[in-house]
PDBQT receptor file of N, H, CA, C and O in Angstrom, charges set to zero:
ATOM      1  N   MET A   1     -17.000 -14.745  -9.500  1.00  0.00    +0.000 N 
ATOM      2  CA  MET A   1     -15.950 -14.125  -8.712  1.00  0.00    +0.000 C 
ATOM      3  C   MET A   1     -15.588 -12.784  -9.351  1.00  0.00    +0.000 C 
ATOM      4  O   MET A   1     -15.360 -12.709 -10.559  1.00  0.00    +0.000 OA
ATOM      5  N   LEU A   2     -15.536 -11.750  -8.555  1.00  0.00    +0.000 N 
ATOM      6  H   LEU A   2     -15.721 -11.811  -7.575  1.00  0.00    +0.000 HD
ATOM      7  CA  LEU A   2     -15.211 -10.405  -9.031  1.00  0.00    +0.000 C 
ATOM      8  C   LEU A   2     -13.745 -10.085  -8.783  1.00  0.00    +0.000 C 
ATOM      9  O   LEU A   2     -13.075 -10.748  -7.992  1.00  0.00    +0.000 OA
ATOM     10  N   ARG A   3     -13.264  -9.069  -9.464  1.00  0.00    +0.000 N 
ATOM     11  H   ARG A   3     -13.809  -8.530 -10.107  1.00  0.00    +0.000 HD
ATOM     12  CA  ARG A   3     -11.897  -8.580  -9.231  1.00  0.00    +0.000 C 
ATOM     13  C   ARG A   3     -11.951  -7.107  -8.844  1.00  0.00    +0.000 C 
ATOM     14  O   ARG A   3     -12.707  -6.320  -9.413  1.00  0.00    +0.000 OA
ATOM     15  N   ASP A   4     -11.144  -6.764  -7.881  1.00  0.00    +0.000 N 
ATOM     16  H   ASP A   4     -10.529  -7.403  -7.418  1.00  0.00    +0.000 HD
ATOM     17  CA  ASP A   4     -10.977  -5.363  -7.498  1.00  0.00    +0.000 C 
ATOM     18  C   ASP A   4     -10.326  -4.661  -8.694  1.00  0.00    +0.000 C 
ATOM     19  O   ASP A   4      -9.286  -5.121  -9.165  1.00  0.00    +0.000 OA
ATOM     20  N   PRO A   5     -10.902  -3.562  -9.202  1.00  0.00    +0.000 N 
ATOM     21  CA  PRO A   5     -10.338  -2.906 -10.382  1.00  0.00    +0.000 C 
ATOM     22  C   PRO A   5      -8.981  -2.242 -10.131  1.00  0.00    +0.000 C 
ATOM     23  O   PRO A   5      -8.256  -1.946 -11.082  1.00  0.00    +0.000 OA
ATOM     24  N   VAL A   6      -8.637  -2.009  -8.885  1.00  0.00    +0.000 N 
ATOM     25  H   VAL A   6      -9.226  -2.249  -8.113  1.00  0.00    +0.000 HD
ATOM     26  CA  VAL A   6      -7.373  -1.340  -8.576  1.00  0.00    +0.000 C 
ATOM     27  C   VAL A   6      -6.231  -2.348  -8.461  1.00  0.00    +0.000 C 
ATOM     28  O   VAL A   6      -5.219  -2.216  -9.150  1.00  0.00    +0.000 OA
ATOM     29  N   CYS A   7      -6.384  -3.351  -7.600  1.00  0.00    +0.000 N 
ATOM     30  H   CYS A   7      -7.206  -3.459  -7.041  1.00  0.00    +0.000 HD
ATOM     31  CA  CYS A   7      -5.281  -4.288  -7.343  1.00  0.00    +0.000 C 
ATOM     32  C   CYS A   7      -5.450  -5.630  -8.042  1.00  0.00    +0.000 C 
ATOM     33  O   CYS A   7      -4.498  -6.406  -8.135  1.00  0.00    +0.000 OA
ATOM     34  N   GLY A   8      -6.664  -5.911  -8.537  1.00  0.00    +0.000 N 
ATOM     35  H   GLY A   8      -7.437  -5.281  -8.461  1.00  0.00    +0.000 HD
ATOM     36  CA  GLY A   8      -6.903  -7.161  -9.250  1.00  0.00    +0.000 C 
ATOM     37  C   GLY A   8      -7.220  -8.353  -8.362  1.00  0.00    +0.000 C 
ATOM     38  O   GLY A   8      -7.346  -9.473  -8.855  1.00  0.00    +0.000 OA
ATOM     39  N   LYS A   9      -7.350  -8.131  -7.069  1.00  0.00    +0.000 N 
ATOM     40  H   LYS A   9      -7.247  -7.221  -6.668  1.00  0.00    +0.000 HD
ATOM     41  CA  LYS A   9      -7.635  -9.223  -6.136  1.00  0.00    +0.000 C 
ATOM     42  C   LYS A   9      -9.017  -9.812  -6.418  1.00  0.00    +0.000 C 
ATOM     43  O   LYS A   9      -9.987  -9.079  -6.610  1.00  0.00    +0.000 OA
ATOM     44  N   LYS A  10      -9.095 -11.152  -6.439  1.00  0.00    +0.000 N 
ATOM     45  H   LYS A  10      -8.307 -11.748  -6.282  1.00  0.00    +0.000 HD
ATOM     46  CA  LYS A  10     -10.384 -11.824  -6.599  1.00  0.00    +0.000 C 
ATOM     47  C   LYS A  10     -11.115 -11.771  -5.271  1.00  0.00    +0.000 C 
ATOM     48  O   LYS A  10     -10.512 -11.925  -4.209  1.00  0.00    +0.000 OA
ATOM     49  N   MET A  11     -12.432 -11.551  -5.342  1.00  0.00    +0.000 N 
ATOM     50  H   MET A  11     -12.922 -11.426  -6.205  1.00  0.00    +0.000 HD
ATOM     51  CA  MET A  11     -13.204 -11.512  -4.101  1.00  0.00    +0.000 C 
ATOM     52  C   MET A  11     -14.671 -11.777  -4.356  1.00  0.00    +0.000 C 
ATOM     53  O   MET A  11     -15.158 -11.672  -5.481  1.00  0.00    +0.000 OA
ATOM     54  N   ASN A  12     -15.349 -12.117  -3.305  1.00  0.00    +0.000 N 
ATOM     55  H   ASN A  12     -14.953 -12.202  -2.390  1.00  0.00    +0.000 HD
ATOM     56  CA  ASN A  12     -16.791 -12.310  -3.314  1.00  0.00    +0.000 C 
ATOM     57  C   ASN A  12     -17.410 -10.941  -3.063  1.00  0.00    +0.000 C 
ATOM     58  O   ASN A  12     -16.971 -10.218  -2.169  1.00  0.00    +0.000 OA
ATOM     59  N   LYS A  13     -18.433 -10.579  -3.849  1.00  0.00    +0.000 N 
ATOM     60  H   LYS A  13     -18.789 -11.167  -4.575  1.00  0.00    +0.000 HD
ATOM     61  CA  LYS A  13     -18.999  -9.235  -3.689  1.00  0.00    +0.000 C 
ATOM     62  C   LYS A  13     -19.617  -9.030  -2.309  1.00  0.00    +0.000 C 
ATOM     63  O   LYS A  13     -19.721  -7.893  -1.850  1.00  0.00    +0.000 OA
ATOM     64  N   ASN A  14     -20.026 -10.095  -1.645  1.00  0.00    +0.000 N 
ATOM     65  H   ASN A  14     -19.942 -11.019  -2.017  1.00  0.00    +0.000 HD
ATOM     66  CA  ASN A  14     -20.587  -9.977  -0.302  1.00  0.00    +0.000 C 
ATOM     67  C   ASN A  14     -19.528  -9.667   0.752  1.00  0.00    +0.000 C 
ATOM     68  O   ASN A  14     -19.855  -9.241   1.860  1.00  0.00    +0.000 OA
ATOM     69  N   LYS A  15     -18.256  -9.883   0.405  1.00  0.00    +0.000 N 
ATOM     70  H   LYS A  15     -17.990 -10.229  -0.495  1.00  0.00    +0.000 HD
ATOM     71  CA  LYS A  15     -17.177  -9.632   1.359  1.00  0.00    +0.000 C 
ATOM     72  C   LYS A  15     -16.328  -8.424   0.974  1.00  0.00    +0.000 C 
ATOM     73  O   LYS A  15     -15.287  -8.179   1.583  1.00  0.00    +0.000 OA
ATOM     74  N   ALA A  16     -16.758  -7.682  -0.018  1.00  0.00    +0.000 N 
ATOM     75  H   ALA A  16     -17.603  -7.881  -0.513  1.00  0.00    +0.000 HD
ATOM     76  CA  ALA A  16     -16.011  -6.496  -0.456  1.00  0.00    +0.000 C 
ATOM     77  C   ALA A  16     -16.012  -5.439   0.646  1.00  0.00    +0.000 C 
ATOM     78  O   ALA A  16     -16.980  -5.306   1.394  1.00  0.00    +0.000 OA
ATOM     79  N   TYR A  17     -14.924  -4.699   0.734  1.00  0.00    +0.000 N 
ATOM     80  H   TYR A  17     -14.137  -4.807   0.127  1.00  0.00    +0.000 HD
ATOM     81  CA  TYR A  17     -14.825  -3.622   1.722  1.00  0.00    +0.000 C 
ATOM     82  C   TYR A  17     -15.786  -2.495   1.368  1.00  0.00    +0.000 C 
ATOM     83  O   TYR A  17     -16.449  -1.935   2.241  1.00  0.00    +0.000 OA
ATOM     84  N   ALA A  18     -15.854  -2.165   0.063  1.00  0.00    +0.000 N 
ATOM     85  H   ALA A  18     -15.315  -2.620  -0.645  1.00  0.00    +0.000 HD
ATOM     86  CA  ALA A  18     -16.674  -1.028  -0.360  1.00  0.00    +0.000 C 
ATOM     87  C   ALA A  18     -17.263  -1.283  -1.736  1.00  0.00    +0.000 C 
ATOM     88  O   ALA A  18     -16.717  -2.037  -2.540  1.00  0.00    +0.000 OA
ATOM     89  N   LYS A  19     -18.401  -0.628  -1.985  1.00  0.00    +0.000 N 
ATOM     90  H   LYS A  19     -18.845  -0.015  -1.332  1.00  0.00    +0.000 HD
ATOM     91  CA  LYS A  19     -19.031  -0.610  -3.304  1.00  0.00    +0.000 C 
ATOM     92  C   LYS A  19     -19.053   0.845  -3.749  1.00  0.00    +0.000 C 
ATOM     93  O   LYS A  19     -19.493   1.723  -3.007  1.00  0.00    +0.000 OA
ATOM     94  N   VAL A  20     -18.582   1.093  -4.954  1.00  0.00    +0.000 N 
ATOM     95  H   VAL A  20     -18.224   0.380  -5.557  1.00  0.00    +0.000 HD
ATOM     96  CA  VAL A  20     -18.578   2.452  -5.494  1.00  0.00    +0.000 C 
ATOM     97  C   VAL A  20     -19.285   2.419  -6.839  1.00  0.00    +0.000 C 
ATOM     98  O   VAL A  20     -18.947   1.615  -7.707  1.00  0.00    +0.000 OA
ATOM     99  N   LYS A  21     -20.262   3.288  -7.006  1.00  0.00    +0.000 N 
ATOM    100  H   LYS A  21     -20.537   3.942  -6.301  1.00  0.00    +0.000 HD
ATOM    101  CA  LYS A  21     -20.990   3.369  -8.263  1.00  0.00    +0.000 C 
ATOM    102  C   LYS A  21     -20.375   4.485  -9.108  1.00  0.00    +0.000 C 
ATOM    103  O   LYS A  21     -20.216   5.616  -8.648  1.00  0.00    +0.000 OA
ATOM    104  N   TYR A  22     -20.036   4.146 -10.341  1.00  0.00    +0.000 N 
ATOM    105  H   TYR A  22     -20.165   3.227 -10.714  1.00  0.00    +0.000 HD
ATOM    106  CA  TYR A  22     -19.450   5.111 -11.259  1.00  0.00    +0.000 C 
ATOM    107  C   TYR A  22     -20.024   4.846 -12.642  1.00  0.00    +0.000 C 
ATOM    108  O   TYR A  22     -19.934   3.727 -13.146  1.00  0.00    +0.000 OA
ATOM    109  N   GLU A  23     -20.606   5.849 -13.251  1.00  0.00    +0.000 N 
ATOM    110  H   GLU A  23     -20.679   6.759 -12.842  1.00  0.00    +0.000 HD
ATOM    111  CA  GLU A  23     -21.238   5.751 -14.566  1.00  0.00    +0.000 C 
ATOM    112  C   GLU A  23     -22.204   4.561 -14.628  1.00  0.00    +0.000 C 
ATOM    113  O   GLU A  23     -22.160   3.762 -15.563  1.00  0.00    +0.000 OA
ATOM    114  N   LYS A  24     -23.065   4.459 -13.631  1.00  0.00    +0.000 N 
ATOM    115  H   LYS A  24     -23.101   5.109 -12.872  1.00  0.00    +0.000 HD
ATOM    116  CA  LYS A  24     -24.125   3.456 -13.532  1.00  0.00    +0.000 C 
ATOM    117  C   LYS A  24     -23.624   2.028 -13.356  1.00  0.00    +0.000 C 
ATOM    118  O   LYS A  24     -24.407   1.089 -13.491  1.00  0.00    +0.000 OA
ATOM    119  N   ILE A  25     -22.354   1.841 -13.060  1.00  0.00    +0.000 N 
ATOM    120  H   ILE A  25     -21.717   2.604 -12.950  1.00  0.00    +0.000 HD
ATOM    121  CA  ILE A  25     -21.796   0.508 -12.819  1.00  0.00    +0.000 C 
ATOM    122  C   ILE A  25     -21.249   0.488 -11.392  1.00  0.00    +0.000 C 
ATOM    123  O   ILE A  25     -20.603   1.439 -10.953  1.00  0.00    +0.000 OA
ATOM    124  N   THR A  26     -21.513  -0.603 -10.675  1.00  0.00    +0.000 N 
ATOM    125  H   THR A  26     -22.038  -1.376 -11.032  1.00  0.00    +0.000 HD
ATOM    126  CA  THR A  26     -21.018  -0.740  -9.314  1.00  0.00    +0.000 C 
ATOM    127  C   THR A  26     -19.699  -1.504  -9.334  1.00  0.00    +0.000 C 
ATOM    128  O   THR A  26     -19.603  -2.584  -9.917  1.00  0.00    +0.000 OA
ATOM    129  N   TYR A  27     -18.690  -0.934  -8.694  1.00  0.00    +0.000 N 
ATOM    130  H   TYR A  27     -18.768  -0.057  -8.221  1.00  0.00    +0.000 HD
ATOM    131  CA  TYR A  27     -17.374  -1.556  -8.579  1.00  0.00    +0.000 C 
ATOM    132  C   TYR A  27     -17.163  -1.949  -7.127  1.00  0.00    +0.000 C 
ATOM    133  O   TYR A  27     -17.526  -1.212  -6.210  1.00  0.00    +0.000 OA
ATOM    134  N   TYR A  28     -16.573  -3.120  -6.931  1.00  0.00    +0.000 N 
ATOM    135  H   TYR A  28     -16.279  -3.719  -7.675  1.00  0.00    +0.000 HD
ATOM    136  CA  TYR A  28     -16.342  -3.652  -5.593  1.00  0.00    +0.000 C 
ATOM    137  C   TYR A  28     -14.855  -3.569  -5.290  1.00  0.00    +0.000 C 
ATOM    138  O   TYR A  28     -14.017  -3.975  -6.094  1.00  0.00    +0.000 OA
ATOM    139  N   LEU A  29     -14.544  -3.034  -4.113  1.00  0.00    +0.000 N 
ATOM    140  H   LEU A  29     -15.226  -2.704  -3.460  1.00  0.00    +0.000 HD
ATOM    141  CA  LEU A  29     -13.155  -2.795  -3.735  1.00  0.00    +0.000 C 
ATOM    142  C   LEU A  29     -12.819  -3.553  -2.452  1.00  0.00    +0.000 C 
ATOM    143  O   LEU A  29     -13.666  -3.722  -1.575  1.00  0.00    +0.000 OA
ATOM    144  N   CYS A  30     -11.568  -4.009  -2.358  1.00  0.00    +0.000 N 
ATOM    145  H   CYS A  30     -10.879  -3.872  -3.070  1.00  0.00    +0.000 HD
ATOM    146  CA  CYS A  30     -11.191  -4.911  -1.271  1.00  0.00    +0.000 C 
ATOM    147  C   CYS A  30     -10.741  -4.218   0.008  1.00  0.00    +0.000 C 
ATOM    148  O   CYS A  30     -10.784  -4.827   1.077  1.00  0.00    +0.000 OA
ATOM    149  N   CYS A  31     -10.308  -2.957  -0.072  1.00  0.00    +0.000 N 
ATOM    150  H   CYS A  31     -10.274  -2.462  -0.941  1.00  0.00    +0.000 HD
ATOM    151  CA  CYS A  31      -9.768  -2.307   1.116  1.00  0.00    +0.000 C 
ATOM    152  C   CYS A  31      -9.873  -0.781   0.997  1.00  0.00    +0.000 C 
ATOM    153  O   CYS A  31     -10.169  -0.263  -0.080  1.00  0.00    +0.000 OA
ATOM    154  N   PRO A  32      -9.634  -0.065   2.094  1.00  0.00    +0.000 N 
ATOM    155  CA  PRO A  32      -9.733   1.403   2.058  1.00  0.00    +0.000 C 
ATOM    156  C   PRO A  32      -8.742   2.042   1.077  1.00  0.00    +0.000 C 
ATOM    157  O   PRO A  32      -9.060   3.053   0.450  1.00  0.00    +0.000 OA
ATOM    158  N   LEU A  33      -7.559   1.468   0.944  1.00  0.00    +0.000 N 
ATOM    159  H   LEU A  33      -7.300   0.647   1.453  1.00  0.00    +0.000 HD
ATOM    160  CA  LEU A  33      -6.564   2.040   0.041  1.00  0.00    +0.000 C 
ATOM    161  C   LEU A  33      -7.020   1.943  -1.417  1.00  0.00    +0.000 C 
ATOM    162  O   LEU A  33      -6.895   2.903  -2.177  1.00  0.00    +0.000 OA
ATOM    163  N   CYS A  34      -7.551   0.774  -1.805  1.00  0.00    +0.000 N 
ATOM    164  H   CYS A  34      -7.653  -0.007  -1.188  1.00  0.00    +0.000 HD
ATOM    165  CA  CYS A  34      -8.058   0.624  -3.175  1.00  0.00    +0.000 C 
ATOM    166  C   CYS A  34      -9.243   1.553  -3.408  1.00  0.00    +0.000 C 
ATOM    167  O   CYS A  34      -9.378   2.121  -4.491  1.00  0.00    +0.000 OA
ATOM    168  N   GLN A  35     -10.092   1.712  -2.415  1.00  0.00    +0.000 N 
ATOM    169  H   GLN A  35      -9.982   1.251  -1.534  1.00  0.00    +0.000 HD
ATOM    170  CA  GLN A  35     -11.234   2.616  -2.546  1.00  0.00    +0.000 C 
ATOM    171  C   GLN A  35     -10.747   4.045  -2.763  1.00  0.00    +0.000 C 
ATOM    172  O   GLN A  35     -11.282   4.761  -3.610  1.00  0.00    +0.000 OA
ATOM    173  N   GLU A  36      -9.751   4.459  -2.014  1.00  0.00    +0.000 N 
ATOM    174  H   GLU A  36      -9.317   3.877  -1.326  1.00  0.00    +0.000 HD
ATOM    175  CA  GLU A  36      -9.214   5.819  -2.140  1.00  0.00    +0.000 C 
ATOM    176  C   GLU A  36      -8.639   6.045  -3.541  1.00  0.00    +0.000 C 
ATOM    177  O   GLU A  36      -8.915   7.070  -4.165  1.00  0.00    +0.000 OA
ATOM    178  N   HIS A  37      -7.846   5.097  -4.033  1.00  0.00    +0.000 N 
ATOM    179  H   HIS A  37      -7.622   4.265  -3.526  1.00  0.00    +0.000 HD
ATOM    180  CA  HIS A  37      -7.257   5.229  -5.369  1.00  0.00    +0.000 C 
ATOM    181  C   HIS A  37      -8.334   5.272  -6.448  1.00  0.00    +0.000 C 
ATOM    182  O   HIS A  37      -8.262   6.087  -7.367  1.00  0.00    +0.000 OA
ATOM    183  N   PHE A  38      -9.328   4.400  -6.339  1.00  0.00    +0.000 N 
ATOM    184  H   PHE A  38      -9.386   3.737  -5.592  1.00  0.00    +0.000 HD
ATOM    185  CA  PHE A  38     -10.391   4.352  -7.332  1.00  0.00    +0.000 C 
ATOM    186  C   PHE A  38     -11.188   5.649  -7.351  1.00  0.00    +0.000 C 
ATOM    187  O   PHE A  38     -11.485   6.177  -8.422  1.00  0.00    +0.000 OA
ATOM    188  N   GLU A  39     -11.533   6.162  -6.186  1.00  0.00    +0.000 N 
ATOM    189  H   GLU A  39     -11.291   5.733  -5.316  1.00  0.00    +0.000 HD
ATOM    190  CA  GLU A  39     -12.341   7.385  -6.117  1.00  0.00    +0.000 C 
ATOM    191  C   GLU A  39     -11.579   8.614  -6.607  1.00  0.00    +0.000 C 
ATOM    192  O   GLU A  39     -12.201   9.557  -7.096  1.00  0.00    +0.000 OA
ATOM    193  N   LYS A  40     -10.263   8.630  -6.489  1.00  0.00    +0.000 N 
ATOM    194  H   LYS A  40      -9.758   7.864  -6.091  1.00  0.00    +0.000 HD
ATOM    195  CA  LYS A  40      -9.470   9.759  -6.982  1.00  0.00    +0.000 C 
ATOM    196  C   LYS A  40      -9.425   9.793  -8.509  1.00  0.00    +0.000 C 
ATOM    197  O   LYS A  40      -9.449  10.868  -9.107  1.00  0.00    +0.000 OA
ATOM    198  N   ASN A  41      -9.359   8.609  -9.145  1.00  0.00    +0.000 N 
ATOM    199  H   ASN A  41      -9.340   7.736  -8.659  1.00  0.00    +0.000 HD
ATOM    200  CA  ASN A  41      -9.221   8.562 -10.596  1.00  0.00    +0.000 C 
ATOM    201  C   ASN A  41      -9.833   7.270 -11.148  1.00  0.00    +0.000 C 
ATOM    202  O   ASN A  41      -9.100   6.376 -11.571  1.00  0.00    +0.000 OA
ATOM    203  N   PRO A  42     -11.159   7.161 -11.148  1.00  0.00    +0.000 N 
ATOM    204  CA  PRO A  42     -11.791   5.913 -11.582  1.00  0.00    +0.000 C 
ATOM    205  C   PRO A  42     -11.485   5.520 -13.024  1.00  0.00    +0.000 C 
ATOM    206  O   PRO A  42     -11.388   4.331 -13.328  1.00  0.00    +0.000 OA
ATOM    207  N   LYS A  43     -11.333   6.482 -13.904  1.00  0.00    +0.000 N 
ATOM    208  H   LYS A  43     -11.412   7.448 -13.657  1.00  0.00    +0.000 HD
ATOM    209  CA  LYS A  43     -11.074   6.158 -15.315  1.00  0.00    +0.000 C 
ATOM    210  C   LYS A  43      -9.770   5.391 -15.498  1.00  0.00    +0.000 C 
ATOM    211  O   LYS A  43      -9.634   4.628 -16.455  1.00  0.00    +0.000 OA
ATOM    212  N   LYS A  44      -8.829   5.578 -14.612  1.00  0.00    +0.000 N 
ATOM    213  H   LYS A  44      -8.939   6.198 -13.835  1.00  0.00    +0.000 HD
ATOM    214  CA  LYS A  44      -7.541   4.877 -14.686  1.00  0.00    +0.000 C 
ATOM    215  C   LYS A  44      -7.723   3.375 -14.492  1.00  0.00    +0.000 C 
ATOM    216  O   LYS A  44      -6.947   2.580 -15.023  1.00  0.00    +0.000 OA
ATOM    217  N   TYR A  45      -8.748   2.986 -13.733  1.00  0.00    +0.000 N 
ATOM    218  H   TYR A  45      -9.378   3.632 -13.303  1.00  0.00    +0.000 HD
ATOM    219  CA  TYR A  45      -8.924   1.585 -13.354  1.00  0.00    +0.000 C 
ATOM    220  C   TYR A  45     -10.037   0.860 -14.097  1.00  0.00    +0.000 C 
ATOM    221  O   TYR A  45     -10.236  -0.338 -13.894  1.00  0.00    +0.000 OA
ATOM    222  N   ILE A  46     -10.752   1.558 -14.943  1.00  0.00    +0.000 N 
ATOM    223  H   ILE A  46     -10.591   2.531 -15.108  1.00  0.00    +0.000 HD
ATOM    224  CA  ILE A  46     -11.845   0.943 -15.685  1.00  0.00    +0.000 C 
ATOM    225  C   ILE A  46     -11.325   0.476 -17.027  1.00  0.00    +0.000 C 
ATOM    226  O   ILE A  46     -10.652   1.215 -17.746  1.00  0.00    +0.000 OA
ATOM    227  N   GLU A  47     -11.651  -0.772 -17.353  1.00  0.00    +0.000 N 
ATOM    228  H   GLU A  47     -12.198  -1.372 -16.769  1.00  0.00    +0.000 HD
ATOM    229  CA  GLU A  47     -11.235  -1.309 -18.642  1.00  0.00    +0.000 C 
ATOM    230  C   GLU A  47     -12.007  -0.624 -19.751  1.00  0.00    +0.000 C 
ATOM    231  O   GLU A  47     -13.214  -0.417 -19.626  1.00  0.00    +0.000 OA
ATOM    232  N   PRO A  48     -11.338  -0.270 -20.827  1.00  0.00    +0.000 N 
ATOM    233  CA  PRO A  48     -12.047   0.357 -21.942  1.00  0.00    +0.000 C 
ATOM    234  C   PRO A  48     -13.057  -0.611 -22.541  1.00  0.00    +0.000 C 
ATOM    235  O   PRO A  48     -12.786  -1.804 -22.674  1.00  0.00    +0.000 OA
ATOM    236  N   LYS A  49     -14.226  -0.086 -22.900  1.00  0.00    +0.000 N 
ATOM    237  H   LYS A  49     -14.446   0.884 -22.792  1.00  0.00    +0.000 HD
ATOM    238  CA  LYS A  49     -15.264  -0.923 -23.495  1.00  0.00    +0.000 C 
ATOM    239  C   LYS A  49     -14.947  -1.172 -24.955  1.00  0.00    +0.000 C 
ATOM    240  O   LYS A  49     -14.541  -0.265 -25.681  1.00  0.00    +0.000 OA
ATOM    241  N   LYS A  50     -15.137  -2.411 -25.377  1.00  0.00    +0.000 N 
ATOM    242  H   LYS A  50     -15.466  -3.148 -24.787  1.00  0.00    +0.000 HD
ATOM    243  CA  LYS A  50     -14.807  -2.794 -26.758  1.00  0.00    +0.000 C 
ATOM    244  C   LYS A  50     -16.036  -2.833 -27.616  1.00  0.00    +0.000 C 
ATOM    245  O   LYS A  50     -15.950  -3.136 -28.806  1.00  0.00    +0.000 OA
TER     246      LYS A  50
C-alpha cells in the first residue's frame, strides 16, 4: 500500500489519480490538488533519505 506524499492518504498505485516522476522515483498522487502541490514544490513532500 502506497501513501500520497502530500496528504498521506493510503492508496493502491493502480487507482492513483496521477504518477509524477521526480529524481528517478515515481510518486503516486490521489487527486489533482495533491498533484498541483507536489509539482510546485516536490522537495517539501519527499522524506529525507537516511
